[in-house]
C-alpha positions in Angstrom: 58.6 4.6 106.2 62.1 2.4 106.1 60.3 1.0 102.9 59.8 3.8 101.4 63.7 5.0 102.1 64.9 1.3 101.1 62.7 1.6 97.7 64.5 5.5 97.1 68.1 4.6 97.8 67.4 1.3 95.6 66.9 3.6 92.7 69.5 6.2 93.0 69.0 7.2 89.6 66.1 9.3 90.1 66.9 12.3 91.1 65.3 14.5 94.0 61.5 16.6 93.3 62.2 20.0 92.9 62.0 21.9 96.1 60.2 25.1 97.2 63.3 27.8 98.3 63.7 28.6 101.8 61.8 32.3 102.2 64.9 33.2 104.7 67.8 32.7 102.9 70.0 31.4 105.2 71.9 27.9 105.5 71.2 25.0 103.1 68.3 25.1 100.6 66.1 21.9 101.0 67.5 20.8 96.8 71.1 21.1 98.5 70.0 19.4 101.9 68.4 16.3 99.9 71.5 16.8 97.3 73.8 16.0 99.9 71.4 13.3 101.9 71.6 11.7 98.1 75.4 11.4 97.8 75.7 11.0 101.2 73.7 8.7 102.1 71.8 7.0 99.1 68.6 8.3 100.1 66.2 10.3 98.6 63.7 12.7 101.0 60.9 13.5 99.2 59.6 17.7 100.0 57.4 16.5 102.5 59.4 14.3 104.6 59.5 15.4 107.6 63.4 15.3 108.3 63.1 18.8 106.1 61.4 20.4 108.8 64.7 20.5 110.7 66.3 22.5 107.4 64.3 26.0 108.2 64.9 25.4 112.4 68.9 24.9 111.5 68.6 27.9 109.6 66.4 29.9 111.8 69.3 28.6 114.2 71.8 30.1 112.3 70.8 33.4 111.2 69.9 33.9 114.9 73.3 33.1 115.2 74.4 35.2 112.8 72.3 38.4 114.7 74.3 37.7 118.1 77.9 37.5 116.4 77.3 40.4 115.0 75.8 42.1 118.1 79.2 40.6 120.0 81.3 42.0 117.6 80.0 45.4 117.6 80.3 45.5 121.3 84.1 44.1 121.3 84.8 46.6 119.0 83.3 49.2 121.0 85.0 48.0 124.2 88.2 47.7 122.7 87.6 51.3 121.6 87.2 52.6 124.7 89.5 50.3 126.0 92.9 51.5 123.7 91.9 55.2 123.6 92.0 54.7 127.5 95.7 53.0 126.9 96.9 55.1 124.5 96.7 58.1 126.6 97.5 56.3 129.4 100.7 55.7 127.6 100.9 59.4 126.2 100.5 60.8 130.2 103.3 58.1 131.2 105.6 59.3 128.3 105.8 63.4 128.9 106.0 62.8 132.2 108.7 60.7 131.4 110.0 63.7 129.0 109.6 66.1 131.2 111.4 64.3 133.8 114.3 63.2 131.9 114.5 67.0 130.1 114.5 68.5 133.8 117.1 65.6 134.7 119.3 66.4 131.1 119.2 69.8 132.1 120.4 69.4 135.7 122.9 67.2 134.6 124.1 69.6 132.2 123.7 72.3 134.4 125.9 70.5 137.3 128.6 69.9 133.8 128.7 73.7 133.5 129.1 74.4 136.8 132.2 72.1 137.8 133.4 73.1 133.9 133.1 77.0 134.8 134.5 76.5 138.2 137.5 74.8 136.7 138.1 77.3 134.2 138.5 79.8 136.8 141.3 77.9 139.0 142.8 77.7 135.6 142.7 81.4 134.9 143.7 82.3 138.4 146.3 79.9 137.6 147.9 81.8 134.6 147.1 84.9 136.0 149.4 83.3 139.0 152.1 82.2 136.4 151.9 85.5 134.2 153.0 87.4 137.5 155.5 84.8 138.3 157.0 85.7 134.5 157.0 89.4 135.2 158.8 88.6 138.2 160.8 86.6 136.7 161.1 88.8 133.5 161.9 91.7 136.0 164.8 89.4 137.9 166.7 88.4 134.0 167.3 92.3 133.0 168.4 93.2 136.5 170.8 90.0 136.2 171.8 91.0 132.6 171.9 94.8 133.4 173.7 94.3 135.9 176.1 91.8 134.2 176.6 94.3 131.8 178.1 96.4 134.2 180.4 94.8 135.8 181.3 93.2 132.2 182.0 97.3 131.9 183.6 97.7 135.3 186.1 94.9 134.3 186.9 95.9 131.1 187.2 99.8 132.0 189.3 98.9 135.4 190.7 96.2 134.2 191.8 93.5 137.0 
């Protein structure tokens, strides 16, 4: 058989014989394999060479691997969808809870601020009322003082001193 390959390699100008197409349509065809072998190793493979038995075996392996990969992709997509859905639900729940907590905290903070502001306004109002009372009192004192001054001026003007 080595002589056969050596003779085939020596006559590299000969084209490989036509080979039947593979029924499964996966991977390399007989022609592609024979062409690559002739190109790379300068060996022409005849259609009845036992090495060509590897073509359907490898093609069957490739087809099974493709099916396994498709099944794996579907399973992985399903797992990812389940996990992602659960993760999204968890994140949504956490953000909702956080929003409620922050909202409650903000309301409490604003309520405390408003209560402090209200107390400050009440103190300010009390101080203003005290100030008004003082102004009235000092206004009364000033009025009485002015009247007393007028009475004294008139008295001294009339009675002369």
